[in-house]
C-alpha positions in Angstrom: 0.0 0.0 0.0 1.1 3.6 -0.4 3.1 4.9 2.5 1.2 8.2 2.5 -2.5 7.7 3.3 -3.3 10.7 1.2 -2.1 8.7 -1.9 -4.7 6.1 -1.3 -7.9 7.4 -2.8 -10.9 5.1 -2.7 -13.3 5.4 -5.5 -16.1 4.2 -3.1 -17.1 7.0 -0.7 -16.9 5.7 2.9 -17.6 7.1 6.4 -15.1 6.8 9.2 -16.1 4.3 11.8 -17.3 5.8 15.1 -16.1 2.8 17.1 -12.9 0.8 16.3 -12.0 -2.5 18.0 -9.1 -1.8 20.4 -7.2 -4.9 19.1 -5.7 -3.7 15.8 -5.4 -7.3 14.4 -9.1 -8.0 15.0 -10.1 -4.6 13.7 -8.1 -5.3 10.5 -9.7 -8.8 10.1 -13.2 -7.4 10.6 -12.7 -4.6 8.2 -11.1 -6.8 5.6 -13.9 -9.4 5.7 -16.5 -6.6 5.2 -14.6 -5.1 2.3 -14.1 -8.5 0.6 -17.9 -9.2 0.8 -18.5 -5.7 -0.6 -16.0 -6.0 -3.4 -17.2 -9.5 -4.4 -20.6 -7.9 -5.0 -19.1 -4.9 -6.8 -16.0 -6.0 -8.7 -16.0 -2.7 -10.7 -15.4 -1.0 -7.3 -12.7 -3.4 -6.4 -10.8 -2.6 -9.6 -10.9 1.1 -8.7 -10.6 0.9 -4.9 -8.0 -1.7 -4.4 -6.1 -1.9 -7.8 -6.4 1.9 -8.3 -7.5 1.5 -12.0 -10.1 4.1 -13.0 -12.8 2.9 -15.4 -15.3 4.5 -17.8 -19.0 4.1 -17.0 -19.6 1.4 -19.6 -16.5 -0.6 -18.3 -18.0 -0.5 -14.8 -21.3 -1.9 -16.2 -19.6 -4.7 -18.2 -17.4 -5.8 -15.2 -20.4 -5.9 -12.9 -22.5 -7.9 -15.4 -19.7 -10.3 -16.2 -19.6 -11.2 -12.5 -23.4 -11.5 -12.0 -24.2 -13.6 -15.1 -22.9 -17.2 -15.9 -22.9 -16.6 -19.7 -21.9 -13.4 -21.3 -21.2 -12.0 -24.8 -19.3 -8.8 -25.5 -19.4 -7.5 -29.1 -16.8 -4.8 -29.2 -15.4 -2.5 -31.9 -12.0 -1.0 -32.6 -10.7 1.0 -29.7 -13.2 -0.1 -27.1 -10.6 -2.1 -25.2 -12.0 -5.7 -25.1 -8.7 -7.3 -24.3 -7.9 -4.7 -21.6 -11.3 -5.1 -19.9 -11.2 -8.9 -19.9 -7.7 -9.0 -18.6 -8.7 -6.7 -15.7 -11.8 -8.8 -15.0 -9.7 -12.0 -14.9 -7.3 -10.4 -12.4 -10.1 -9.1 -10.2 -11.7 -12.6 -10.0 -8.3 -14.3 -9.4 -7.7 -12.0 -6.4 -11.2 -12.0 -4.9 -11.7 -15.8 -5.2 -8.6 -17.8 -4.1 -7.7 -20.9 -6.1 -9.7 -19.7 -9.1 -8.8 -21.3 -12.4 -9.2 -18.9 -15.3 -8.5 -20.0 -18.8 -8.5 -17.7 -21.8 -8.6 -19.4 -25.2 -7.8 -17.7 -28.5 -7.6 -18.9 -32.1 -3.8 -18.9 -32.2 -1.1 -19.3 -29.5 0.5 -16.0 -30.5 -2.7 -14.2 -29.8 -3.1 -15.9 -26.5 0.4 -15.2 -25.2 0.3 -11.6 -26.4 -2.8 -11.0 -24.3 -0.9 -11.9 -21.1 2.3 -10.1 -22.2 0.8 -6.8 -23.3 -2.4 -6.5 -21.2 -1.4 -8.0 -17.8 2.3 -8.1 -17.5 2.9 -4.7 -19.1 -0.2 -2.5 -19.1 -2.1 -3.6 -15.9 1.0 -4.2 -13.8 2.4 -0.8 -14.7 -0.9 0.8 -13.7 -1.4 -1.0 -10.4 1.1 -1.5 -7.6 -1.3 -3.7 -5.7 -1.7 -6.0 -8.7 2.1 -6.5 -8.8 2.0 -7.4 -5.1 -0.7 -10.0 -5.7 1.1 -11.8 -8.5 3.5 -14.5 -7.6 5.1 -15.1 -11.1 4.6 -15.5 -14.8 5.2 -18.9 -16.3 5.8 -19.4 -20.1 5.4 -22.7 -22.0 5.5 -23.5 -25.7 1.8 -23.0 -26.3 0.6 -21.0 -23.3 1.4 -18.5 -20.7 0.2 -18.4 -17.1 -0.1 -15.8 -14.4 0.2 -17.3 -10.9 -1.2 -15.4 -7.9 -0.1 -15.7 -4.3 -3.5 -16.9 -3.2 -3.4 -20.0 -5.4 -5.4 -18.6 -8.4 -4.0 -18.6 -11.9 -4.8 -17.2 -15.3 -3.8 -19.3 -18.3 -4.0 -18.1 -21.9 -3.7 -20.7 -24.6 -4.8 -21.5 -28.2 -8.0 -23.5 -28.9 -7.0 -27.0 -30.2 -7.6 -30.6 -29.6 -4.4 -30.8 -27.5 -6.1 -28.7 -24.8 -8.4 -31.5 -23.7 -8.4 -32.1 -20.0 -7.9 -28.6 -18.8 -10.2 -27.3 -16.0 -11.5 -23.9 -15.3 -13.8 -21.9 -13.1 -14.0 -19.1 -15.7 -13.7 -19.7 -19.4 -13.0 -16.7 -21.6 -13.2 -17.1 -25.3 -11.4 -14.3 -27.2 -12.5 -13.5 -30.8 -15.0 -16.3 -30.6 -16.0 -16.1 -34.3 -12.5 -17.3 -35.2 -12.8 -20.6 -33.4 -14.1 -23.8 -34.9 -17.4 -24.8 -33.5 -16.4 -28.4 -32.8 -13.3 -27.3 -30.9 -15.3 -24.8 -28.9 -18.0 -27.2 -27.9 -16.1 -30.4 -27.6 -12.8 -29.2 -26.2 -13.1 -25.7 -24.6 -16.6 -25.7 -22.9 -15.8 -29.0 -21.0 -13.1 -27.0 -19.2 -16.0 -25.9 -16.9 -16.8 -29.5 -15.8 -15.1 -28.6 -12.5 -16.6 -27.8 -9.1 -14.1 -26.0 -6.8 -13.3 -27.9 -3.6 -13.9 -25.4 -0.8 -13.3 -26.6 2.8 -16.8 -25.5 3.9 -18.3 -28.1 1.6 -17.1 -30.8 4.0 -19.9 -29.6 6.3 -23.1 -31.5 5.3 -25.0 -28.3 5.9 -23.2 -26.5 3.1 -22.4 -29.4 0.8 -24.7 -28.1 -1.9 -23.9 -24.4 -1.5 -21.7 -22.7 -4.1 -20.5 -19.2 -3.5 -19.4 -18.8 -7.1 -20.8 -20.3 -10.3 -18.5 -21.2 -13.2 -18.7 -18.7 -16.0 -18.3 -18.4 -19.7 -17.5 -15.1 -21.4 -17.3 -14.7 -25.2 -15.5 -11.7 -26.7 -15.6 -11.0 -30.4 -16.0 -8.4 -33.1 -19.2 -8.6 -35.2 -19.2 -11.0 -38.2 -21.6 -12.5 -40.6 -25.1 -13.6 -39.6 -24.5 -16.8 -41.4 -21.8 -17.7 -38.9 -22.6 -20.4 -36.3 -21.8 -18.0 -33.5 -24.5 -15.6 -34.4 -27.1 -18.3 -34.9 -26.3 -20.6 -32.1 -25.0 -18.2 -29.4 -25.7 -14.5 -30.0 -29.4 -14.7 -30.9 -30.3 -17.4 -28.2 -28.4 -15.4 -25.6 -30.2 -12.2 -26.5 -33.6 -14.0 -26.2 -32.7 -15.5 -22.9 -31.5 -12.2 -21.5 -34.8 -10.6 -22.6 -36.7 -13.3 -20.7 -34.7 -12.6 -17.5 -32.4 -15.6 -17.8 -28.8 -15.7 -16.5 -27.3 -14.3 -19.7 -25.7 -10.9 -20.6 -25.1 -9.6 -24.1 -23.7 -6.1 -24.9 -22.7 -4.4 -28.2 -20.4 -1.3 -27.9 -20.2 0.8 -31.1 -17.2 3.0 -31.9 -19.2 6.1 -31.1 -18.9 5.2 -27.4 -15.1 4.9 -27.7 -15.0 8.3 -29.4 -17.1 9.9 -26.7 -15.0 8.4 -23.9 -11.7 9.4 -25.6 -10.5 5.9 -26.3 -10.1 6.5 -30.0 -10.0 9.6 -32.2 -12.4 10.5 -34.9 -9.5 10.9 -37.4 -8.5 7.3 -36.7 -12.1 6.1 -37.4 -12.1 8.1 -40.7 -8.8 6.4 -41.7 -10.5 3.0 -41.0 -13.4 4.0 -43.2 -11.1 4.8 -46.1 -9.2 1.5 -45.7 -12.3 -0.8 -45.4 -15.2 -1.7 -47.6 -18.7 -0.7 -46.4 -19.5 -4.1 -44.9 -16.3 -4.5 -43.0 -16.6 -0.9 -41.7 -20.2 -1.6 -40.5 -19.1 -4.7 -38.6 -15.9 -3.2 -37.2 -17.3 0.2 -36.0 -21.0 -0.4 -35.3 -20.7 -3.9 -33.7 -23.5 -5.1 -36.1 -23.6 -8.6 -37.6 -24.0 -8.4 -41.3 -26.5 -10.4 -43.3 -29.5 -10.3 -45.6 -32.7 -8.5 -44.5 -36.0 -10.2 -44.1 -37.1 -9.5 -47.7 -33.9 -10.7 -49.3 -34.4 -13.1 -52.3 -31.0 -14.9 -51.7 -29.9 -16.3 -48.4 -26.4 -15.2 -47.4 -25.6 -18.6 -45.9 -26.2 -20.4 -49.2 -24.0 -17.9 -51.0 -21.2 -17.9 -48.4 -20.8 -21.7 -48.8 -19.9 -21.1 -52.4 -17.2 -18.5 -51.6 -14.3 -20.9 -51.9 -12.1 -19.7 -54.8 -8.7 -18.1 -54.0 -7.6 -17.1 -57.5 -9.8 -14.1 -58.2 -9.5 -11.3 -60.8 -9.1 -7.6 -60.0 -9.3 -5.4 -63.1 -6.3 -3.1 -63.1 -6.6 0.7 -62.6 -5.2 3.2 -65.1 -2.0 3.5 -63.0 -1.6 -0.3 -62.9 -2.0 -0.6 -66.7 0.6 2.1 -67.4 3.1 0.6 -65.0 2.8 -2.9 -66.5 1.9 -2.2 -70.1 5.3 -3.3 -71.4 5.4 -6.5 -69.3 4.9 -9.9 -71.0 3.2 -11.4 -67.9 1.1 -9.0 -65.9 0.2 -9.2 -62.2 -3.6 -9.6 -62.9 -3.2 -12.4 -65.5 -5.0 -15.7 -64.9 -3.7 -18.6 -67.1 -6.4 -20.2 -69.2 -6.8 -24.0 -68.9 -7.6 -26.3 -71.8 -11.3 -26.0 -72.9 -12.0 -23.1 -70.5 -14.7 -20.6 -71.5 -14.7 -17.1 -70.1 -17.9 -15.0 -70.1 -18.2 -11.2 -69.4 -21.8 -10.4 -68.4 -23.0 -6.8 -68.3 -26.3 -5.5 -67.0 -26.3 -1.8 -67.9 -28.2 1.0 -66.1 -27.5 4.7 -66.6 -30.0 6.4 -64.2 -28.5 7.5 -60.9 -30.3 7.3 -57.5 -31.2 4.9 -54.8 -34.5 3.9 -56.6 -32.7 3.0 -59.8 -30.8 -0.2 -60.7 -27.1 -0.5 -60.7 -24.9 -1.5 -63.5 -23.5 -5.0 -62.8 -20.4 -6.5 -64.5 -19.6 -10.2 -63.9 -16.6 -12.2 -65.1 -17.0 -16.0 -65.1 -14.7 -18.9 -65.8 -16.2 -22.1 -67.0 -13.7 -24.9 -66.4 -14.3 -28.4 -67.9 -14.9 -31.0 -65.2 -15.8 -34.3 -66.8 -19.2 -33.9 -68.4 -20.0 -30.8 -66.5 -18.4 -27.4 -65.9 -16.9 -25.9 -62.8 -18.2 -22.3 -62.6 -16.1 -19.6 -60.9 -17.3 -16.1 -60.5 -13.9 -14.4 -60.4 -15.0 -10.8 -60.5 -18.2 -8.7 -59.9 -18.6 -5.0 -59.9 -21.5 -2.6 -59.4 -21.9 1.1 -60.4 -24.7 3.5 -59.9 -25.3 6.4 -62.4 -22.0 6.0 -64.2 -21.9 7.7 -67.6 -22.1 5.5 -70.7 -18.5 6.4 -71.9 -17.0 5.3 -68.6 -19.0 2.1 -68.5 -17.9 1.3 -72.1 -14.3 1.9 -71.0 -14.6 -0.3 -68.0 -16.1 -3.1 -70.0 -13.2 -2.8 -72.5 -10.7 -3.0 -69.6 -12.3 -6.1 -68.2 -12.4 -7.8 -71.6 -8.8 -6.9 -72.5 -7.3 -7.9 -69.2 -9.2 -11.2 -69.0 -9.9 -12.2 -72.6 -13.5 -13.6 -72.8 -16.7 -13.6 -74.7 -19.3 -10.9 -74.2 -22.8 -12.0 -73.3 
């Protein structure tokens, strides 16, 4: 603790006791037990009172709900601090509940180890003297990294793979859940929670069925496609259960919240908008899952299953054409196989406006496959209100750079 009492500023407002036990040790034990009970009910205050880490209002809300619900989903955007917040929550639970087993699983081992290295060992430990005092050591292995606490708790970050079978946890945290394979998540990771902590009070028959802390699962992720299993099997069911008062918590934090709270600048968000397409920008900044609307003719799930080709065609820009005009083999060339037919399809529209159709250009490769054809849609572009001369020029570019028939 700070040597100077003035340096210790509680976030929680307290009144000075009128009567203090004459025995300092007993007074300390009584006060500590009362504070532990209070902090277990209010982990967001523990982070600020004991660890000295100040939080934004929405971070307080999320920490509190993570503790109160057994199943939670946090859909966060760029700059909202998902990793920071979950690392802080894990540290709070590890300190407040001795012998806690907290496991964080990520898609890759590098991602898992980096979470411990950057968020706990560097960032949080630099922010909190008391956290450094609570930690015993850091242990690194080939595929995982562990933070061990003096009270017997530990936080382990590892990758999600079949080799992780047999681990046990009281809290399971799944980082970037949409990147995990469904079978690995359900058959390997979720069974980590098949573990009931052995507290000494359970030996008393009166309290044998009492549990002071339920095992928890927390899913962190960015928004993705509605066709993904996570949206259909976890996000939507969790939202419905939460609406019906069940023990579930779901929250989406858009980038507007990060801007308002000073976690990311507007200029940085504008840069992201320029770098991303409209769909990626919507998912990354609005925390909205993308998919077809209720009146859509085509189902995104059916289309997404067909998106398997890796050798696609990007028509060159004017600058690309000038730079590679003299080259025998150009960067956008796709070699033609024997018997292949190429088709350029153009649906032309000249009127601009949201109520008018777009011009759609499609480039297809028909590759012989026995008695049938393997059809690959290697390029598709859409334009609204583009003048006829520019459309003609674009069609000529597509036909020249990927020689084909016009349909």
